[in-house]
N, C-alpha and C positions, 0 to 999 in steps of 0.2 A: 428755629431757630434760624439758620443758615437760610433759608429761603426767606424768611423775613429782610435781612441781612442782604441777600444778592437783590430781592425789591426795592431796599432803599437804595442801593448802589445803583441802579440803574437809575432809580428816579430823578437820582443827584444829577447823573452823566447826560440826560434830559435836560436836564434843568439846564445846566453850565453849558447846553449847545442852543440855546433859542435867548436871543435877545430881551432886555428889561422890557416889560411891557408889550412884550409879545402876546397875540391871539394864540401862536401853537404852546406859550408855556402855560397853558389852561389844562387842568386834568379833574374832569366831572368825577369822576370816580374816586376822588382820592379823599378820605372825608380825617379829619381830625379827632382824634377821642381824648374822653375823659381821663385825665391824669390825677390822680390822687395828691395834693401836696403834702409836700412834710409839715410836720409838726414846727408851727413858729417857734416854739422854744430850741428845737434841734436846727433850725435855721441861724438862730441867736449864738448860738453857742461856736456853732462854726464861722459866723462872721465874725465873733470873738477873737476866735485862734488865729484869722488871716491877718485881724489888725496886728494881732500880738508879731506872728511870721515877718509883718511889713517892718515892727520897728527895729526888728532883731537882725536883719537882712540887711546888706550889704547892698548901700544905694545904688541902682543900676546896674544891679543883679538878676541875674534869672531868676533867680529866688523872691526878690521884690517885686517886679512884674509879674509873677504868677498869685502873687500875694494880691497886687494891685489889683489882676482881672477875677481871683476869687472873689475879694471886698465888692467889684461889681454887680458882679454875676449874683452876690449872695444880698445885698442893697434890693436890688429887682426882682430879686424871689421873696424876699422880704415884704416886699413894699403889695406885690400882687397879693402875696396868702393874709398881707394882715387887711386887706382891701375887699376880698373874698369874707374874711373874718368880719369885719364891719357890715358889712352887708345881710348876713346872715344873724347880725345883731351879738356875735361872739365878745369875750372879754378884751383887753387892749394890752400886749406885751410890751415893754421897753424899747425905745430906738434905742441902738447904743448912741449915736450923734445926739440924743439928749442929754445934756450935762451937769441939768437942774436935779 
């Protein structure tokens, strides 16, 4: 695990040292791995929990800002998981933005 973290840190330092769009930033030996997405019902529960935290947080507070970041991240994660599930012919879960 420590070796993986060291490699990640070194890659991040290399990335920060090259200009965006530079050919020097291309790493041919870097591969993305398949990651099993979280179940949509779990993502949905976390999304709803983040919305509740936002509603109870003081506007402009660090807690409110963290809740907004979580909501945005979870919305994106839910959408990506939903798209994958639809492509596989799976059932649709409710979107918390739907009020009908």
